[in-house]
N, C-alpha and C positions, 0 to 999 in steps of 0.2 A: 504493500499500498504506499503510496506517495504522500507527501504531506504537503497539505496546501495553509501554510501559514498566512498571517495577517496580509493580505495583498491587495493593490489596487487593479489587478489583471480584470479584464473582462472575460467572462465565461460565453462562449459561443456554441449553442446546442444544434445538433441537426439530430433530427429525429424522421423516422418512416415506419408506418405500421404500428403504431404505439398507441394504445387506446381508441380514440376513434380520429387520429390523426393520420391522414395519407401519406403526406411528406411536409416538413417544415424546416425552417433554419431561425433560429433567434440567438440575439445577444443579450446577456445579463449583464450589466454592470455593477459595479460593487454599491453597496446599501441597500435602498429599499427600491422593489420592482413591483409593480401592481399591474397584475393581469387583468385588465377592465373587459366585461363582456356580459351578456345575457346568458342562461343556461343553455347547454348545447351548441356551446363555441369553443370547444376542445381546449377551455382551459385547464379543466382538470386533468386531462390528457398530456397536455405538456409539461404540468407538475410531475406527471406520473414517469414522461419520458426523462424528465432532469433527475427522477431518484433511479431509474434505472442506469444512467451513465453513471450518478454515484456509488450503483453497488447493488441497488433493493431488487430483489425478486418478486416484488407485490404489483408491479406495475403487469398490465393485460396487454395481448397481443389483439392487435384490430381484427375484427370476427370474421372478415372474408379473406385475413391473410396467411399464409403460412410459414412467414419468417419477417422478422422486422430488425429493425438496428437503431443505435444511439451513439454519435459520437460528441464526446465531451472535450472540448479544447480550453485550457487554460495557459496562455502564453506560448511557450515553446513545447507545452506536454499535452498528449492526446490520449484519451481513454474512451474506450468502447465498449459496447454491449450489444450482444446479438438476442434476440428472442425467436425460437424454433417450436413450432406447432408438431410435437410427436404423441401419438394415439390419445389425444384428447387433452392431453397436457402441455405445459409450455416451459421447454428447457431453455435455460439461460447459458451463456457464454461469453467471450470476449474477454478485455483488459480494464475491468470497471475502476473507479477511482480508489473503492473500499475492498478489503479482499471479504470483511463480516461487517456485513449491512444491519446486523440487528440491534443496535445502540441507536443508528441514525433512526432506523425504523420507528423506535419507540418514542424518540426523544428532539427529534431534527424534522422528519417528514410527516407534518400536523394535519394530514389530510382527514376526511370525514372519518374514515374506519380507523385511525390511530389507536392504536390500543392504550394509551395512556389518556387519551379524551375519552376513549370508551368506558373506562376503568372508574372516571368518575360520574359519568354518566347512569352506568348500569350498577354503582354502588358495590364494584369488585375490590378486590385486596389489593390495597394502595404499595403495600409492602414488596408483594411480589414483583409489581411492575416495577419499583425504584430498583430493587436488587437483583433482576435478572440479568444485567451485564456482569454482576459480581461473581467471580469464578469460585466459590466457596469450596470446591472440592480442592482447587490448587492450594488456597488457602490451608485448609487442612493439612494438605499433606507437607506443605513448609513447615506448619507448626510441630508436626509429628518428628520430622528431620531435625528442627532447631532443638528439638526436648530431648532427643537422642545425643546430637552434639553437646548439650548442657549438661546431661548425665553424665556422659564420659568426660566431661571436663570437672566435673564435680568429684568424680573419681579419682582422677589423677590430680588434682589439688589435694584432697584428702590424703592419696596417698603419700604425697611430699609432706603434708604436714607431718605424718605420722614419721617419714623418712627423716625429717628435722630431730625430730626426738631422739634419734637413734645416733646422730652428730656428737654429743656429749659422751654416750656409751663409747662410740668409736674412739674417740679422743684418748679416753682414759685405757682403752686397751691397746692404743698405740703407746701412752705411756708406760705402762706395764710393760710391753713386749720390748721396747727401749731399753727400761730398767732390767731387764731380766736378760736381754742382749749384752749391754755392757758389762753386767757382772759374769757370763759365761767367757766375755773375750778378756777379762781380768782373770778368771780361773785358768783360761788358755796359756795366757802369758806367763803366769806362775808355773804352771805344768810344763810350757817350755823351757823354763829358766831351771828349774829344776832336772828336764832331761838333759840340758846343756852342761850342767854341774857334772852329772853323772857321765856325761859322754867325755868329760875331760879326764877323769880316769879309766876311760876305755879305749884311748886313743891307738894303743897297741893291738886291740881285737876290731879293728874298723870294718875287715870283711864279715864277720858275725854282726855288727853294728848294722851295716847294709840289708845283711839279709832279714835283719829284726825289722827294720824301716820296710822293706818290702812286703812281710810279712802283714804289717798294720796298715799298709796302704790298701791291700787285697781286702782286710777286714773292714775298712772305712768304706772301700765300695761295695761290700755287700751288704754293709748295714745301711748305705742308702739306696739302696735298690729294695732292701726291706720296707725302708719307710716310703720309697715310691708306691710299692704294692700296697700298703698299708691303708696309702691314702686314696687309692684307686678304690679299694673296696669299701672304704668310707662313702665315697662319691656315689658309688653304685647302690650300695644299702640306703642310700638317701633317695635316690631315684626310684628304687624300690617301692620305700614307703610313699612316696606321692603316688605312684601310680596303683597301688592297692586302696589309698584315699579315694582317688579319683573312681576307681572301680566300685567303691560302696558307693558314691555319691551316683552315678549313673544307673546301678542296681535299684537305689532308691528312687530316681528319677522314674525308670521303666516302670516301678511297682505303682507309683502315683499317677504316671501317665496311662490311662486305658487307652487302648484302639478305638480309633473314632467308631461309631456305632453306626454311621452312614458315609457313604463312599463320595466324596465332593464332588467327583465327576458327574455321577447321578442328578446331581442338582443344576449340571449345565444345562440338561436338557429342559428341565422346567424353568430355567431363567431365559433360555432362547425362546420357549414357548410363549412367557409373559412378554419379552420383548417384541415379540411378532404382534402380540394383540395390542400392544401400546402403538406400535406403529402403525397400525390399521386406526387406532382411534385416534391419533395424530392425524392421519389423512381424514379422517371423517371429520375430526374437529375444524381443520384446514377448509372442507368443503362448505360445512355448514355455516363458518365464518363469512366464506366467500357468498353463499347464498344470501344469508341475513343481509350483509353488508349492500348486496346487489338489489335487494328488495327494500331496503331502506331508501336506497338512493332513487329507486322507483317510485317512492311514495313521496317522496321529497320533491320528484319532477326534474331531478338531476341525474338521470342514470345513462341514457343511452343517447349518443351523438349520433343524429339520423339525419341524411338527407333527403326531402322530397321533391317532387316535380314541380318547378316553378321557375324564379328567376335565378336558379343556380346557388343562392346563398344560403335556402333554406330557412332564414328565418321567418319570414311572414308566415310560411306554410307550417313551421314548427309551431309558430304560437298558435294559429289556428286550430291545427291538432291538439295542440294541450289545452285549448278552451272546449274542445268539443269533449276530450276525453275525462278531464277533471271536474267533476262538478262538486258540491259542497260536502258530499256525504258517497258519492259513487264513482265508479270507476272501470274502465276496461282492463281485465287482467290480462297482463303481458305473456302469459303461459298458454291460455285455452283462448282468449279472444273474446271471451262473455264479460256481460256486464255484472259486477259484483259489488256488494257495500265493501267500501274501505276498511269498515270494521271487520269484517270477515279476513280481510287479508293481514290486517294489524293483529287479529286473532292468533292467525296462521304464523306470523311472525312470534310472537309469545310463546308459542308451543315449540317453534324451533329455537328459539333461547332458552328454554328450558330442558330440552333436550340436549343441547350443547352445555349447559351446567351439568346435567347428568353424567353426559360424556366425560366433561372435564373431571368430575369427580371422581367417574370410575378409571380414567388415565391417572388422577393422581392416588388413587388406590393400588394401581398397578405398579406405578413406579415405586411406593412405598415396600410392596411385597418384594420389588427385585431389589431394593436395597437390602431388606432384612437377608433374603436368600443369599446375595452375596456376601453379606457380612458373615453369615452363618458358613459359607463355602470356605471364604477365608480363614476362618478360625479353625474348621477342619482340615484345611490342608498345612495351618500352621501347625497343630496338635500333630499330625502324621509326620510331617516333616521332622519335629522335634524328637518322634519317639525314632525313626529312622535315622538320624543323626546319632542319637544316643547309642543306638544299636550296633551302629558301624564303628562308633567309636570303642564301645564295650569291646568288640571282637579285635581292633587293633591293641587294646589296651591288655588283652589275653595275651596276644603275640609278644608284646614289648617285654610282659611281666616274665615270660619264660626264656625270653632272650636275656633279660637282668640276670634272671637267676641262674641260667648256664654262666652269665659271665663270672658271676659273683663265685659259684664253684670252683670255677678255671684259676680265679687268681687266689682264692684260700688255698687250693692246691699249689700253685706257685709260691705262697707266703711260707706254708711248709717246708717246700724245697729250699727257699733262699733261707730261713732259720737254720735248717739244718748244715745249709751252707756256710752261715757264720759260726754257728758252732763248731764246725772241724776248723774255719781259717784262724778263730780263736785259741784253740786247742793247738794247732800247729804254731801260733805265736808263744805259746805257753813251751812247747818242745824246743823251737829255735834258741831261746834263752833259759832253758832249764837250770834252775841252781844259782849260778852267779849272776844271771840276768834277770833275776826277778824283780828285783826294785826298779830295773829299767822297763822291764815289760809292763810292771803295773802303773808306771808313769806313762806310758806311751798309751795303754788301754785308756786311762783316765783322758789323755790329750785328744785320744781318737772319738770318745764320747763327747768332749765339750766340740770340737770339730763339726758334728753332726748337727749338737745341738745347735750351736751358731747358724750352722744353714738352715735349720728350721725355722730359727727364730728370725732370722733376715728373711726369707720367704714369707712368713706371715707377715713382717712388718711391710713387705712390699705390697702384700695383698691388702691390708688395712689401709695404707697409705693411696692405693688406687682406690678403694672403696670410697674414703673418705672424698678424694679430689672428683670421683664420678657423682656423688651426693650433692656437694656442693655445686657443681654445674646443671644436675637436674634442680636444684633449689633456684639457680639463677634462672630457670625458666617458668618458674612459679609464676613471677608478676606479668609475664605476657600471657600464662593461662588464664590469671585472674583479668587481666583486661578483655583479653577474647569472652571470657564467661559473662562480663557485665556488658558488651557487646548482644553476645547471642540473648541474653536475658531483655536487653532493649529490644532486639529485634521480636521478639516472642510477645512482649508486652503491646508492641506496635500491630504485630498479626492479629492478637488475640482482641484488641479493642477495633481493628479495622473495619469489621462489619458495622459495629458499634456506632461507630465515629460516621462511615457514609450513611446510615440511619440516621443519625443526629442531624448531619450537614443536610439530609434532603427535608427533613421536616423543618428544620431554621430556614431554610432558602426558600420553601413553599411559605411558610408563614410570613416570612420577610415579605415576599413578594405580593401575596397575596393582600396583604395590609394596603402595600404602596399603591397595587392596582384598585382596590374597592375605593380607595381614598379619590383615587383619580376617576375612577368611572362612577362614584358618587350613586350608588342604588338608595333608593329611597328608606326603605325599612331595613338593609342587612348594616349590622354593626361590625358583623366579624365571622370569617371562614378560616377555620385553623385545623391544622392536622395534630392529634394527640397521639405520642408513639408510647405504648403500652403492652407489657407481658400478659399472656393470657396462655393457660393450659389447653391443649388440643391433643388428640388422639392419633396415635402414627403407628398403625396395623393395629399391636397387641398392648404398646404400651402407652403411657401418657409422657408428653414433655413441653418444654416451655416454650412459646412460640412469642416472637413480636408482631403486633398489630399496627397498623395505622388508621386509626379512626378520625373520621372526618366529620367537623362540628360545625352548626351555623347559629348564629347568633342575631334575632332579628328585633326589632324596636316597634311597640305597638303604637297604634293612633295616639295614646295618652303618652308616649313617651318611654313608656318600661320594658325593658329588656326581656326576652325569652329565649329560650334554646328551642332549635327548630331542625327538621333532619333534612339531608340532601333532597331526599324524594320530594321536598315542596318547594325545590330551588324553581325558579322558571326555568325554561329551556335556553334562554339567554345568560342565567347566572351559571348555569351548570357548563355552557359551552367557555364561558371566562374562565370559571374554575378549573375545567380539565386542559384549556391551555397553560394557566399557570402551575399548574401540576406537571404538564409537559416540560416547562421553561425549568422548574427546579431539577427535573434529571437532566435537562441538557448542560446545568450549571454544575452540578455535583458529580457528574460523569466525566468534567471537561470536554464535552462533545466537541466543542469549537475547535479543539485542537486537532480533531481528525477529519471533521467535516464542518467548513464553517459556512453551512447553509441550516435556515430555518425557513420551512415550506408550510403556507396557509390555504386553507379552503374550507369552505363549506362554514362561512361566518354568517351566513344570513337571518339567524335567528337574532343576532346582534346588531342594534340599531346602529347607524352611521357613524354617529360622532363616538359613541363608545368603539366601534372597529377602529377608529381612525385612532383614538387614545392607545389601544390596546397595539397597533402598529407602533406608534410612536415610543411606546415603552419597550417593545420587543428590539427596535432597531438597533440599539447598543449591544445586543448580545451575539451578533454574528455580522460577519463580513457582507453576506448576502442574506437579505431578507424577502422572498418572492410570496405574494399573497394573490391570490385568485378571488376578485371581488366583483360583484354586479356595478353597474357603471353609477349609479347614486351614491354607493358606499365608496367607490374609488375617487369621486368628486370631493368626498369629507376629508382625504389623506392631505395633510399640510407638512412643512417641511421638504426639505431635497427628497426627490424621489424620482422614478421613471416610471411612465404608462406605456403599457404594450396594449396596443387595442385590437391587434390582429394575429394570431397565431397560423 
């Protein structure tokens, strides 16, 4: 979708076979443009062509045509829309201005059948209209993702907090090891000095001395190997303990997690069946909406653009035909050609509206059931997947435990062999220096043990220092994690309150603009029209949930000046039309529609008197770069201020 920001560019519209238009080309300048003319002069058809070029799929194809097109040019940019009749339906193609026209259809294209206007007139759920463009599913998905990230950050920060508490213990352990290491080095130095003193007395037996030192070197090497083996055994035993603990947890999980009592794949078929029924109902609702709108237009006398034999313009003949067909309370049925009471047609329309409401309720029920089944399917799949993961992991752990036990058994055998070799080597040192070298041997054995102890302490000290350094590095990351957590918490708050803010902004926008418009229009006995946002409990499927409602209230003044509350049903047609327009404007502003489509299109304002139409147009002109209104000539004459009037489409 392209962006049409605030612009002074003219918009050229070329249309063929749209609505009642054969072919036309019209240029729309920025500001207010008034399409002035009587009924059946293609003003509504031109607005439909403009809607089509902007991306809407609501416009109709000319009744006797198989295909139509619209070309919309703004500066150097050109947008296209094609309409093709296929099997009784109209398919839309081309490259229009909007990829998704829903928000514009709701709040910018304010023709007679506009949903926002009709919702006020019928007393429908206004909140549903305002909130429809809000992708609540996406918001909920973002909330769940951020909640997972926040939980992860909380866990990491908590781990670091616990880690910080280990630093004093590590520092104390380091000091103890350094003290033990210093003492061992002093003891080794003393032992070496004693050996040197004894060596002074043994210069004449150097060969025996070398043989003795070689024997002790072998003992040191063997003892070092024995210590390595013992360390490996400790590590493997620790691993084995962790694996056994994990196995117990998995076994407990499997015991607590039953196999799903229903196959989630079987629910797919039920969901698909419900979706097919919902799609069918959607089509029925669309068809009913079109039938209702068409018949409403016909009753108003602004439905079909017809050309009759005469001077070619169709104006005089059309007027004569209208005079002939429309009496005070009878008309010619446009489906069968017979003369009927308009009350009968209106009665049929009421039945159609009731049927549509019933179908809408049925569609909403299906949607709730689909959501409930989808949630159940997701839960069943999650339980099944968790159980399968636990079973797979349990099998893997059993294999790992067997491997670790085999390694421990092998290491224990190696330890026994190394212990035997150490004992043999120590015995050999005694044989080398038996008798005359007993003291030397004892000193060498002492020095040997001290060297092994020093090696161990130096290794322990290196590990402790590395752990301290790693802990401090992790703690340096904690502040960054806390900042990120604060950011995530703010994002969560924003998302959780976004829907509430949009609702509150919509109510505030409507109430503010309604107050301003009522002041301008100066209705005699209407003091105030406003929306109240309140929570109510409704049933969804088998459960009750809290839902937000928008209730429309009216306060009137009596002849004696006293105020009393009234209902929307008692508003005049003019008052309802103005209220519907202001409600649509609130949606236009709350959803920043002007940022994506800087148009407001107006039609079917005949119920409002000329001066008030002029006041409404003047009020709306500041909210869109292009305001295009289809008006009767007498209403167009009342428009003041800068504007362009187009009298021929």
